[in-house]
PyMOL Python script that loads the backbone (N, CA, C, O; Angstrom):
from pymol import cmd

cmd.read_pdbstr("""\
ATOM      1  N   MET A   1       0.914  -1.228   0.315  1.00  0.00           N
ATOM      2  CA  MET A   1       0.063   0.313   0.400  1.00  0.00           C
ATOM      3  C   MET A   1       0.781   1.123   0.064  1.00  0.00           C
ATOM      4  O   MET A   1       1.950   1.011   0.436  1.00  0.00           O
ATOM      5  N   LYS A   2       0.341   2.444  -0.900  1.00  0.00           N
ATOM      6  CA  LYS A   2       1.454   3.441  -0.945  1.00  0.00           C
ATOM      7  C   LYS A   2       0.942   4.106  -0.125  1.00  0.00           C
ATOM      8  O   LYS A   2      -0.242   4.429  -0.226  1.00  0.00           O
ATOM      9  N   LYS A   3       2.123   4.674   1.438  1.00  0.00           N
ATOM     10  CA  LYS A   3       2.005   5.993   1.809  1.00  0.00           C
ATOM     11  C   LYS A   3       1.437   6.875   1.016  1.00  0.00           C
ATOM     12  O   LYS A   3       1.544   6.945  -0.208  1.00  0.00           O
ATOM     13  N   ARG A   4       0.458   7.965   2.162  1.00  0.00           N
ATOM     14  CA  ARG A   4       0.222   9.131   1.328  1.00  0.00           C
ATOM     15  C   ARG A   4      -1.144   9.883   2.865  1.00  0.00           C
ATOM     16  O   ARG A   4      -1.690   9.336   3.823  1.00  0.00           O
ATOM     17  N   ILE A   5      -1.157  10.898   2.472  1.00  0.00           N
ATOM     18  CA  ILE A   5      -1.837  11.935   3.488  1.00  0.00           C
ATOM     19  C   ILE A   5      -3.230  11.695   2.780  1.00  0.00           C
ATOM     20  O   ILE A   5      -3.348  11.656   1.556  1.00  0.00           O
ATOM     21  N   ALA A   6      -4.291  11.537   3.686  1.00  0.00           N
ATOM     22  CA  ALA A   6      -5.683  11.652   3.091  1.00  0.00           C
ATOM     23  C   ALA A   6      -6.584  12.022   3.946  1.00  0.00           C
ATOM     24  O   ALA A   6      -6.752  11.534   5.064  1.00  0.00           O
ATOM     25  N   LYS A   7      -7.298  13.050   3.363  1.00  0.00           N
ATOM     26  CA  LYS A   7      -8.369  13.373   4.565  1.00  0.00           C
ATOM     27  C   LYS A   7     -10.252  13.782   3.380  1.00  0.00           C
ATOM     28  O   LYS A   7     -10.207  14.221   2.231  1.00  0.00           O
ATOM     29  N   ASP A   8     -11.248  13.543   3.947  1.00  0.00           N
ATOM     30  CA  ASP A   8     -12.008  13.729   3.677  1.00  0.00           C
ATOM     31  C   ASP A   8     -12.745  15.049   4.324  1.00  0.00           C
ATOM     32  O   ASP A   8     -12.742  15.128   5.552  1.00  0.00           O
ATOM     33  N   TYR A   9     -13.415  16.153   3.514  1.00  0.00           N
ATOM     34  CA  TYR A   9     -14.301  17.148   4.093  1.00  0.00           C
ATOM     35  C   TYR A   9     -15.558  16.958   3.089  1.00  0.00           C
ATOM     36  O   TYR A   9     -15.709  16.590   1.924  1.00  0.00           O
ATOM     37  N   LYS A  10     -16.411  17.420   4.193  1.00  0.00           N
ATOM     38  CA  LYS A  10     -17.914  17.688   4.127  1.00  0.00           C
ATOM     39  C   LYS A  10     -18.499  19.118   4.076  1.00  0.00           C
ATOM     40  O   LYS A  10     -18.261  19.875   5.017  1.00  0.00           O
ATOM     41  N   PHE A  11     -19.229  19.521   3.064  1.00  0.00           N
ATOM     42  CA  PHE A  11     -19.766  21.194   3.486  1.00  0.00           C
ATOM     43  C   PHE A  11     -20.940  20.765   3.084  1.00  0.00           C
ATOM     44  O   PHE A  11     -21.183  19.690   2.536  1.00  0.00           O
ATOM     45  N   LYS A  12     -21.981  21.974   3.474  1.00  0.00           N
ATOM     46  CA  LYS A  12     -23.102  22.325   3.600  1.00  0.00           C
ATOM     47  C   LYS A  12     -23.657  22.133   2.221  1.00  0.00           C
ATOM     48  O   LYS A  12     -24.697  21.492   2.067  1.00  0.00           O
ATOM     49  N   ASP A  13     -22.931  22.722   1.093  1.00  0.00           N
ATOM     50  CA  ASP A  13     -23.489  22.754  -0.079  1.00  0.00           C
ATOM     51  C   ASP A  13     -22.103  22.731  -1.301  1.00  0.00           C
ATOM     52  O   ASP A  13     -20.921  22.848  -0.975  1.00  0.00           O
ATOM     53  N   PHE A  14     -22.500  22.591  -2.433  1.00  0.00           N
ATOM     54  CA  PHE A  14     -21.677  22.360  -3.682  1.00  0.00           C
ATOM     55  C   PHE A  14     -20.807  23.648  -3.852  1.00  0.00           C
ATOM     56  O   PHE A  14     -19.652  23.490  -4.247  1.00  0.00           O
ATOM     57  N   ASN A  15     -21.200  24.739  -3.623  1.00  0.00           N
ATOM     58  CA  ASN A  15     -20.462  26.059  -3.789  1.00  0.00           C
ATOM     59  C   ASN A  15     -19.285  26.365  -2.812  1.00  0.00           C
ATOM     60  O   ASN A  15     -18.247  26.984  -3.045  1.00  0.00           O
ATOM     61  N   GLU A  16     -19.737  25.738  -1.585  1.00  0.00           N
ATOM     62  CA  GLU A  16     -19.177  25.846  -0.353  1.00  0.00           C
ATOM     63  C   GLU A  16     -17.725  24.778  -0.633  1.00  0.00           C
ATOM     64  O   GLU A  16     -16.646  25.206  -0.222  1.00  0.00           O
ATOM     65  N   ALA A  17     -17.758  23.681  -1.195  1.00  0.00           N
ATOM     66  CA  ALA A  17     -17.333  22.791  -1.444  1.00  0.00           C
ATOM     67  C   ALA A  17     -16.164  23.768  -2.527  1.00  0.00           C
ATOM     68  O   ALA A  17     -15.034  24.160  -2.232  1.00  0.00           O
ATOM     69  N   LEU A  18     -16.708  23.902  -3.453  1.00  0.00           N
ATOM     70  CA  LEU A  18     -15.901  24.163  -4.821  1.00  0.00           C
ATOM     71  C   LEU A  18     -14.920  25.260  -4.513  1.00  0.00           C
ATOM     72  O   LEU A  18     -13.796  25.369  -5.002  1.00  0.00           O
ATOM     73  N   ALA A  19     -15.564  26.155  -3.531  1.00  0.00           N
ATOM     74  CA  ALA A  19     -14.548  27.156  -2.793  1.00  0.00           C
ATOM     75  C   ALA A  19     -13.630  26.724  -1.650  1.00  0.00           C
ATOM     76  O   ALA A  19     -12.598  27.308  -1.322  1.00  0.00           O
ATOM     77  N   PHE A  20     -14.091  25.725  -1.138  1.00  0.00           N
ATOM     78  CA  PHE A  20     -12.825  24.996  -0.716  1.00  0.00           C
ATOM     79  C   PHE A  20     -11.680  24.522  -1.882  1.00  0.00           C
ATOM     80  O   PHE A  20     -10.503  24.725  -1.584  1.00  0.00           O
ATOM     81  N   VAL A  21     -11.871  24.124  -2.722  1.00  0.00           N
ATOM     82  CA  VAL A  21     -11.629  23.268  -3.927  1.00  0.00           C
ATOM     83  C   VAL A  21     -10.443  24.745  -4.409  1.00  0.00           C
ATOM     84  O   VAL A  21      -9.261  24.443  -4.575  1.00  0.00           O
ATOM     85  N   ASN A  22     -10.807  26.048  -4.572  1.00  0.00           N
ATOM     86  CA  ASN A  22     -10.272  26.838  -5.121  1.00  0.00           C
ATOM     87  C   ASN A  22      -8.940  27.100  -4.121  1.00  0.00           C
ATOM     88  O   ASN A  22      -7.748  26.939  -4.382  1.00  0.00           O
ATOM     89  N   LYS A  23      -9.732  27.668  -2.592  1.00  0.00           N
ATOM     90  CA  LYS A  23      -8.396  27.599  -2.072  1.00  0.00           C
ATOM     91  C   LYS A  23      -7.401  26.688  -1.535  1.00  0.00           C
ATOM     92  O   LYS A  23      -6.354  26.989  -0.961  1.00  0.00           O
ATOM     93  N   VAL A  24      -7.643  26.081  -1.673  1.00  0.00           N
ATOM     94  CA  VAL A  24      -6.716  24.895  -1.805  1.00  0.00           C
ATOM     95  C   VAL A  24      -5.805  24.694  -3.210  1.00  0.00           C
ATOM     96  O   VAL A  24      -4.698  24.158  -3.267  1.00  0.00           O
ATOM     97  N   GLY A  25      -6.510  25.223  -4.236  1.00  0.00           N
ATOM     98  CA  GLY A  25      -5.464  24.947  -5.537  1.00  0.00           C
ATOM     99  C   GLY A  25      -4.620  26.545  -5.525  1.00  0.00           C
ATOM    100  O   GLY A  25      -3.590  26.723  -6.175  1.00  0.00           O
ATOM    101  N   HIS A  26      -5.322  27.713  -4.600  1.00  0.00           N
ATOM    102  CA  HIS A  26      -4.243  28.594  -4.743  1.00  0.00           C
ATOM    103  C   HIS A  26      -3.020  28.546  -3.846  1.00  0.00           C
ATOM    104  O   HIS A  26      -1.865  28.916  -4.056  1.00  0.00           O
ATOM    105  N   LEU A  27      -3.708  27.872  -2.570  1.00  0.00           N
ATOM    106  CA  LEU A  27      -2.424  27.778  -1.640  1.00  0.00           C
ATOM    107  C   LEU A  27      -0.970  26.443  -2.135  1.00  0.00           C
ATOM    108  O   LEU A  27       0.227  26.282  -1.894  1.00  0.00           O
ATOM    109  N   SER A  28      -2.155  25.711  -2.990  1.00  0.00           N
ATOM    110  CA  SER A  28      -1.178  24.439  -3.545  1.00  0.00           C
ATOM    111  C   SER A  28      -0.270  25.533  -4.668  1.00  0.00           C
ATOM    112  O   SER A  28       0.949  25.630  -4.526  1.00  0.00           O
ATOM    113  N   GLU A  29      -0.681  25.977  -5.289  1.00  0.00           N
ATOM    114  CA  GLU A  29       0.448  26.982  -6.457  1.00  0.00           C
ATOM    115  C   GLU A  29       1.115  27.816  -5.684  1.00  0.00           C
ATOM    116  O   GLU A  29       2.185  28.056  -6.244  1.00  0.00           O
ATOM    117  N   GLU A  30       1.014  28.476  -4.514  1.00  0.00           N
ATOM    118  CA  GLU A  30       2.281  29.253  -3.685  1.00  0.00           C
ATOM    119  C   GLU A  30       3.262  28.060  -3.000  1.00  0.00           C
ATOM    120  O   GLU A  30       4.447  28.193  -2.694  1.00  0.00           O
ATOM    121  N   GLU A  31       2.656  27.190  -2.891  1.00  0.00           N
ATOM    122  CA  GLU A  31       3.633  26.138  -2.064  1.00  0.00           C
ATOM    123  C   GLU A  31       4.571  25.262  -3.330  1.00  0.00           C
ATOM    124  O   GLU A  31       5.632  24.674  -3.120  1.00  0.00           O
ATOM    125  N   GLY A  32       3.891  25.362  -4.593  1.00  0.00           N
ATOM    126  CA  GLY A  32       4.031  24.536  -5.840  1.00  0.00           C
ATOM    127  C   GLY A  32       4.618  22.724  -5.616  1.00  0.00           C
ATOM    128  O   GLY A  32       5.491  21.930  -5.967  1.00  0.00           O
ATOM    129  N   HIS A  33       3.266  22.883  -4.687  1.00  0.00           N
ATOM    130  CA  HIS A  33       3.294  20.961  -4.496  1.00  0.00           C
ATOM    131  C   HIS A  33       1.817  21.087  -4.589  1.00  0.00           C
ATOM    132  O   HIS A  33       1.214  22.069  -4.158  1.00  0.00           O
ATOM    133  N   HIS A  34       1.332  20.218  -5.079  1.00  0.00           N
ATOM    134  CA  HIS A  34      -0.071  19.865  -5.579  1.00  0.00           C
ATOM    135  C   HIS A  34      -1.162  18.516  -4.979  1.00  0.00           C
ATOM    136  O   HIS A  34      -0.663  17.403  -5.142  1.00  0.00           O
ATOM    137  N   PRO A  35      -1.822  18.524  -4.669  1.00  0.00           N
ATOM    138  CA  PRO A  35      -2.367  17.525  -3.805  1.00  0.00           C
ATOM    139  C   PRO A  35      -3.772  16.819  -5.223  1.00  0.00           C
ATOM    140  O   PRO A  35      -4.357  17.502  -6.064  1.00  0.00           O
ATOM    141  N   ASP A  36      -3.890  15.422  -5.000  1.00  0.00           N
ATOM    142  CA  ASP A  36      -5.013  15.077  -5.750  1.00  0.00           C
ATOM    143  C   ASP A  36      -6.121  15.439  -5.331  1.00  0.00           C
ATOM    144  O   ASP A  36      -6.386  15.019  -4.205  1.00  0.00           O
ATOM    145  N   ILE A  37      -6.822  16.021  -5.782  1.00  0.00           N
ATOM    146  CA  ILE A  37      -8.592  16.710  -5.643  1.00  0.00           C
ATOM    147  C   ILE A  37      -9.655  15.789  -5.872  1.00  0.00           C
ATOM    148  O   ILE A  37      -9.444  15.340  -6.998  1.00  0.00           O
ATOM    149  N   ASN A  38     -10.525  15.350  -5.475  1.00  0.00           N
ATOM    150  CA  ASN A  38     -11.418  14.754  -6.054  1.00  0.00           C
ATOM    151  C   ASN A  38     -12.983  15.324  -5.507  1.00  0.00           C
ATOM    152  O   ASN A  38     -13.509  14.828  -4.511  1.00  0.00           O
ATOM    153  N   LEU A  39     -13.523  16.240  -6.170  1.00  0.00           N
ATOM    154  CA  LEU A  39     -14.850  16.625  -5.820  1.00  0.00           C
ATOM    155  C   LEU A  39     -16.138  15.975  -6.380  1.00  0.00           C
ATOM    156  O   LEU A  39     -16.392  15.781  -7.569  1.00  0.00           O
ATOM    157  N   HIS A  40     -16.923  15.667  -5.281  1.00  0.00           N
ATOM    158  CA  HIS A  40     -17.513  14.364  -5.315  1.00  0.00           C
ATOM    159  C   HIS A  40     -19.080  14.013  -4.600  1.00  0.00           C
ATOM    160  O   HIS A  40     -18.966  14.013  -3.375  1.00  0.00           O
ATOM    161  N   ASN A  41     -20.162  13.787  -4.948  1.00  0.00           N
ATOM    162  CA  ASN A  41     -21.296  13.826  -4.065  1.00  0.00           C
ATOM    163  C   ASN A  41     -21.466  15.261  -4.006  1.00  0.00           C
ATOM    164  O   ASN A  41     -21.564  15.836  -2.922  1.00  0.00           O
ATOM    165  N   TRP A  42     -21.494  15.682  -4.770  1.00  0.00           N
ATOM    166  CA  TRP A  42     -21.642  17.215  -4.679  1.00  0.00           C
ATOM    167  C   TRP A  42     -21.411  18.085  -3.481  1.00  0.00           C
ATOM    168  O   TRP A  42     -21.352  19.290  -3.727  1.00  0.00           O
ATOM    169  N   ASN A  43     -21.263  17.705  -2.195  1.00  0.00           N
ATOM    170  CA  ASN A  43     -20.498  18.340  -0.924  1.00  0.00           C
ATOM    171  C   ASN A  43     -19.218  17.554  -0.578  1.00  0.00           C
ATOM    172  O   ASN A  43     -18.754  17.849   0.523  1.00  0.00           O
ATOM    173  N   LYS A  44     -18.683  16.810  -1.134  1.00  0.00           N
ATOM    174  CA  LYS A  44     -17.991  16.168  -0.418  1.00  0.00           C
ATOM    175  C   LYS A  44     -16.071  16.635  -0.937  1.00  0.00           C
ATOM    176  O   LYS A  44     -15.919  16.922  -2.125  1.00  0.00           O
ATOM    177  N   VAL A  45     -15.355  16.653  -0.418  1.00  0.00           N
ATOM    178  CA  VAL A  45     -13.659  16.637  -1.480  1.00  0.00           C
ATOM    179  C   VAL A  45     -13.134  15.705  -0.076  1.00  0.00           C
ATOM    180  O   VAL A  45     -13.305  15.624   1.141  1.00  0.00           O
ATOM    181  N   THR A  46     -12.201  14.942  -1.477  1.00  0.00           N
ATOM    182  CA  THR A  46     -11.050  14.068  -0.691  1.00  0.00           C
ATOM    183  C   THR A  46      -9.708  14.703  -1.037  1.00  0.00           C
ATOM    184  O   THR A  46      -9.226  14.558  -2.161  1.00  0.00           O
ATOM    185  N   LEU A  47      -9.185  15.309  -0.210  1.00  0.00           N
ATOM    186  CA  LEU A  47      -7.450  15.362  -0.683  1.00  0.00           C
ATOM    187  C   LEU A  47      -6.416  14.388  -0.588  1.00  0.00           C
ATOM    188  O   LEU A  47      -6.593  13.581   0.324  1.00  0.00           O
ATOM    189  N   THR A  48      -5.560  14.260  -1.156  1.00  0.00           N
ATOM    190  CA  THR A  48      -4.578  13.035  -1.374  1.00  0.00           C
ATOM    191  C   THR A  48      -3.402  13.435  -1.600  1.00  0.00           C
ATOM    192  O   THR A  48      -3.136  13.810  -2.742  1.00  0.00           O
ATOM    193  N   LEU A  49      -2.313  13.462  -0.494  1.00  0.00           N
ATOM    194  CA  LEU A  49      -1.214  14.180  -0.922  1.00  0.00           C
ATOM    195  C   LEU A  49       0.114  12.977  -0.503  1.00  0.00           C
ATOM    196  O   LEU A  49       0.334  12.319   0.514  1.00  0.00           O
ATOM    197  N   THR A  50       0.834  13.097  -1.869  1.00  0.00           N
ATOM    198  CA  THR A  50       2.059  12.163  -1.920  1.00  0.00           C
ATOM    199  C   THR A  50       3.142  12.905  -2.918  1.00  0.00           C
ATOM    200  O   THR A  50       2.841  13.588  -3.897  1.00  0.00           O
ATOM    201  N   THR A  51       4.537  12.599  -2.420  1.00  0.00           N
ATOM    202  CA  THR A  51       5.328  12.996  -3.145  1.00  0.00           C
ATOM    203  C   THR A  51       5.874  12.165  -4.591  1.00  0.00           C
ATOM    204  O   THR A  51       7.091  11.984  -4.572  1.00  0.00           O
ATOM    205  N   HIS A  52       5.346  11.767  -5.525  1.00  0.00           N
ATOM    206  CA  HIS A  52       6.029  11.337  -6.583  1.00  0.00           C
ATOM    207  C   HIS A  52       7.405  11.038  -6.836  1.00  0.00           C
ATOM    208  O   HIS A  52       8.012   9.973  -6.951  1.00  0.00           O
ATOM    209  N   ALA A  53       7.894  12.749  -6.919  1.00  0.00           N
ATOM    210  CA  ALA A  53       9.431  12.265  -7.301  1.00  0.00           C
ATOM    211  C   ALA A  53      10.157  11.600  -6.708  1.00  0.00           C
ATOM    212  O   ALA A  53      10.996  10.942  -7.324  1.00  0.00           O
ATOM    213  N   ILE A  54      10.061  11.543  -5.073  1.00  0.00           N
ATOM    214  CA  ILE A  54      11.179  11.148  -4.532  1.00  0.00           C
ATOM    215  C   ILE A  54      10.840   9.894  -3.485  1.00  0.00           C
ATOM    216  O   ILE A  54      11.446   9.162  -2.702  1.00  0.00           O
ATOM    217  N   GLY A  55       9.438  10.122  -3.990  1.00  0.00           N
ATOM    218  CA  GLY A  55       8.846   8.371  -2.970  1.00  0.00           C
ATOM    219  C   GLY A  55       7.509   8.565  -1.895  1.00  0.00           C
ATOM    220  O   GLY A  55       7.162   9.744  -1.968  1.00  0.00           O
ATOM    221  N   PRO A  56       6.798   7.942  -1.096  1.00  0.00           N
ATOM    222  CA  PRO A  56       5.932   8.026  -0.831  1.00  0.00           C
ATOM    223  C   PRO A  56       5.482   9.525  -0.035  1.00  0.00           C
ATOM    224  O   PRO A  56       4.480  10.141  -0.399  1.00  0.00           O
ATOM    225  N   LEU A  57       5.992   9.802   0.615  1.00  0.00           N
ATOM    226  CA  LEU A  57       5.688  11.068   1.620  1.00  0.00           C
ATOM    227  C   LEU A  57       7.191  12.296   1.818  1.00  0.00           C
ATOM    228  O   LEU A  57       8.379  11.979   1.775  1.00  0.00           O
ATOM    229  N   SER A  58       6.639  13.631   2.022  1.00  0.00           N
ATOM    230  CA  SER A  58       7.941  14.333   1.888  1.00  0.00           C
ATOM    231  C   SER A  58       7.535  15.231   3.012  1.00  0.00           C
ATOM    232  O   SER A  58       6.366  15.083   3.367  1.00  0.00           O
ATOM    233  N   GLU A  59       8.421  16.363   3.819  1.00  0.00           N
ATOM    234  CA  GLU A  59       8.500  17.424   4.272  1.00  0.00           C
ATOM    235  C   GLU A  59       7.234  17.984   3.598  1.00  0.00           C
ATOM    236  O   GLU A  59       6.136  17.989   4.155  1.00  0.00           O
ATOM    237  N   ASN A  60       7.444  18.415   2.468  1.00  0.00           N
ATOM    238  CA  ASN A  60       6.387  19.212   2.055  1.00  0.00           C
ATOM    239  C   ASN A  60       4.996  18.525   2.030  1.00  0.00           C
ATOM    240  O   ASN A  60       4.092  19.290   2.367  1.00  0.00           O
ATOM    241  N   ASP A  61       4.778  17.819   1.851  1.00  0.00           N
ATOM    242  CA  ASP A  61       3.235  17.012   2.120  1.00  0.00           C
ATOM    243  C   ASP A  61       2.832  17.497   3.947  1.00  0.00           C
ATOM    244  O   ASP A  61       1.853  17.530   4.693  1.00  0.00           O
ATOM    245  N   PHE A  62       3.627  17.663   3.963  1.00  0.00           N
ATOM    246  CA  PHE A  62       3.083  17.617   5.723  1.00  0.00           C
ATOM    247  C   PHE A  62       3.020  19.159   6.138  1.00  0.00           C
ATOM    248  O   PHE A  62       2.299  19.466   7.087  1.00  0.00           O
ATOM    249  N   ILE A  63       3.785  20.188   5.428  1.00  0.00           N
ATOM    250  CA  ILE A  63       3.746  21.367   5.340  1.00  0.00           C
ATOM    251  C   ILE A  63       2.438  21.753   4.656  1.00  0.00           C
ATOM    252  O   ILE A  63       1.956  22.621   5.383  1.00  0.00           O
ATOM    253  N   LEU A  64       1.662  21.553   3.672  1.00  0.00           N
ATOM    254  CA  LEU A  64       0.609  21.680   3.187  1.00  0.00           C
ATOM    255  C   LEU A  64      -0.219  20.995   3.616  1.00  0.00           C
ATOM    256  O   LEU A  64      -1.394  21.301   3.410  1.00  0.00           O
ATOM    257  N   ALA A  65       0.039  20.089   4.197  1.00  0.00           N
ATOM    258  CA  ALA A  65      -1.428  19.389   4.555  1.00  0.00           C
ATOM    259  C   ALA A  65      -1.990  20.419   6.046  1.00  0.00           C
ATOM    260  O   ALA A  65      -3.148  20.644   6.401  1.00  0.00           O
ATOM    261  N   ALA A  66      -0.646  20.900   6.698  1.00  0.00           N
ATOM    262  CA  ALA A  66      -1.234  21.820   8.179  1.00  0.00           C
ATOM    263  C   ALA A  66      -1.444  23.228   7.508  1.00  0.00           C
ATOM    264  O   ALA A  66      -2.099  24.118   8.051  1.00  0.00           O
ATOM    265  N   LYS A  67      -1.018  23.316   6.655  1.00  0.00           N
ATOM    266  CA  LYS A  67      -1.544  24.900   5.999  1.00  0.00           C
ATOM    267  C   LYS A  67      -3.068  24.631   5.510  1.00  0.00           C
ATOM    268  O   LYS A  67      -3.960  25.411   5.844  1.00  0.00           O
ATOM    269  N   ILE A  68      -3.272  23.739   4.879  1.00  0.00           N
ATOM    270  CA  ILE A  68      -4.477  23.402   4.441  1.00  0.00           C
ATOM    271  C   ILE A  68      -5.582  23.315   5.610  1.00  0.00           C
ATOM    272  O   ILE A  68      -6.652  23.904   5.454  1.00  0.00           O
ATOM    273  N   ASP A  69      -5.335  22.618   6.718  1.00  0.00           N
ATOM    274  CA  ASP A  69      -6.247  22.291   7.784  1.00  0.00           C
ATOM    275  C   ASP A  69      -6.114  23.721   8.732  1.00  0.00           C
ATOM    276  O   ASP A  69      -6.722  23.671   9.802  1.00  0.00           O
ATOM    277  N   ALA A  70      -5.424  24.900   8.450  1.00  0.00           N
ATOM    278  CA  ALA A  70      -5.605  25.892   8.678  1.00  0.00           C
ATOM    279  C   ALA A  70      -6.472  26.923   8.615  1.00  0.00           C
ATOM    280  O   ALA A  70      -6.836  27.813   9.383  1.00  0.00           O
ATOM    281  N   HIS A  71      -6.871  26.369   6.799  1.00  0.00           N
ATOM    282  CA  HIS A  71      -7.901  27.602   6.060  1.00  0.00           C
ATOM    283  C   HIS A  71      -9.079  27.163   6.712  1.00  0.00           C
ATOM    284  O   HIS A  71     -10.147  27.741   6.512  1.00  0.00           O
TER     285      HIS A  71
END
""", "prot")
cmd.dss("prot")
cmd.show_as("cartoon", "prot")
cmd.util.cbc("prot")
cmd.orient("prot")
């Protein structure tokens, strides 16, 4: 099993979920580190962080996860 950081988020509606996805997108661009983002069931988002280039997880994965949780 591949090591990764994954978290599910649930929102009150589609617009709130989409706004979160956009915030994560902007933050990811600033950090130069991009999670896999899955918007599903109209109000749920699953984020998955891994570092494909160097192995399963890097310090950047944990930094970005903490920044996302702070938003």
